[in-house]
C-alpha positions as CSV (number, residue, x, y, z in Angstrom):
1,M,-0.1,0.1,-0.3
2,G,2.2,2.7,1.3
3,M,2.1,6.0,3.3
4,K,-1.0,7.0,4.7
5,I,-1.7,10.6,6.6
6,K,-3.6,10.2,10.1
7,K,-5.3,13.4,11.0
8,S,-5.7,14.0,14.5
9,D,-5.8,16.8,17.5
10,Y,-7.9,19.2,15.7
11,E,-7.4,22.8,17.1
12,I,-8.7,26.4,16.3
13,R,-6.5,29.3,16.3
14,A,-8.0,32.5,16.6
15,C,-6.2,35.6,16.5
16,P,-7.4,39.1,17.1
17,R,-7.9,41.9,14.4
18,G,-4.9,43.3,13.2
19,S,-4.2,47.2,14.8
20,G,-6.2,49.5,12.5
21,D,-8.7,47.2,11.2
22,Y,-12.1,48.4,11.9
23,G,-14.1,46.0,10.1
24,I,-15.2,48.1,7.0
25,V,-12.0,50.3,7.0
26,R,-8.4,49.4,7.6
27,M,-5.7,52.0,8.7
28,T,-2.4,51.6,8.1
29,G,0.6,52.7,10.5
30,E,-1.2,51.9,13.7
31,H,0.5,49.4,16.2
32,R,-0.1,48.0,19.4
33,T,2.4,47.2,22.3
34,V,2.9,43.7,23.2
35,E,0.9,44.5,26.3
36,E,-2.1,45.8,24.3
37,H,-1.8,42.9,22.1
38,E,-1.8,40.2,25.2
39,A,-4.9,41.8,26.5
40,L,-6.7,41.6,23.4
41,C,-5.9,37.9,23.1
42,E,-7.1,37.5,26.8
43,E,-10.5,39.2,25.9
44,L,-11.0,37.4,22.6
45,A,-10.4,34.2,24.8
46,K,-12.9,35.3,27.2
47,A,-15.6,36.0,24.7
48,I,-15.0,32.9,23.2
49,R,-15.4,30.8,26.7
50,L,-18.8,32.9,27.0
51,R,-20.4,32.1,23.6
52,C,-19.0,28.7,23.2
53,S,-19.0,26.9,26.6
54,E,-21.4,23.9,25.4
55,L,-18.7,23.1,22.8
56,L,-15.5,23.2,25.0
57,P,-14.1,20.7,27.3
58,T,-14.6,21.3,31.3
59,Y,-11.4,21.5,32.3
60,G,-8.6,24.1,32.6
61,K,-9.8,27.5,30.8
62,N,-12.2,25.7,29.3
63,G,-10.2,24.5,26.3
64,V,-9.3,28.1,25.6
65,L,-5.7,29.0,26.0
66,V,-3.8,32.2,25.0
67,T,0.0,31.3,24.2
68,H,2.9,32.9,22.7
69,T,6.1,32.6,21.5
70,Q,9.5,33.8,23.2
71,T,12.3,34.6,20.9
72,R,15.6,35.7,22.9
73,V,17.0,39.0,21.0
74,C,19.6,41.6,22.0
75,E,17.8,44.2,24.1
76,F,19.8,47.0,22.4
77,C,19.2,46.0,18.6
78,G,16.8,42.9,18.6
79,Y,19.3,40.8,17.1
80,I,18.7,37.0,17.6
81,W,20.7,35.9,20.7
82,G,22.8,33.3,19.6
83,E,24.9,33.1,22.6
84,E,24.9,31.2,25.9
85,S,25.7,34.3,28.0
86,T,22.3,36.1,29.2
87,V,24.7,39.5,29.3
88,Y,26.9,39.4,25.9
89,N,25.6,38.2,22.4
90,G,28.7,37.9,21.1
91,G,29.3,41.8,20.0
92,C,26.3,42.2,17.7
93,C,26.0,45.8,18.0
94,D,28.3,48.6,19.8
95,K,26.1,48.5,22.9
96,D,26.3,44.6,23.4
97,E,30.0,44.7,22.7
98,K,30.6,47.2,25.7
99,H,29.2,43.9,27.9
100,N,32.0,41.8,26.3
101,P,33.5,39.7,29.5
102,E,37.1,39.6,27.9
103,L,36.8,43.7,27.4
104,L,35.4,44.1,31.2
105,K,38.3,41.6,32.5
106,E,40.7,43.9,30.7
107,E,39.3,46.9,32.4
108,N,39.1,45.4,35.6
109,D,42.8,44.2,35.5
110,S,43.9,47.5,34.7
């Protein structure tokens, strides 16, 4: 026979409207902070729980979870963090280079 695809673990992912999306009109250039986006996701999850409770499991938060992705980045330039150290990212920018442990050690030895 050969390979067969088995489908399982169906889920629904709901995302809030983008900033500036007012339904009939869409404005460009508007942005949300991370905190505003998180609050809007929690509000959407609450609305789904209230309106769809008979379709959701009865454990946890009624089967509606707000999740997010975490990415380690440099606090100064936003470059993806690729080092084991939590204070120095290999000199990805001038401000990061100031946290180079070798340079700091040389300054302390002087």
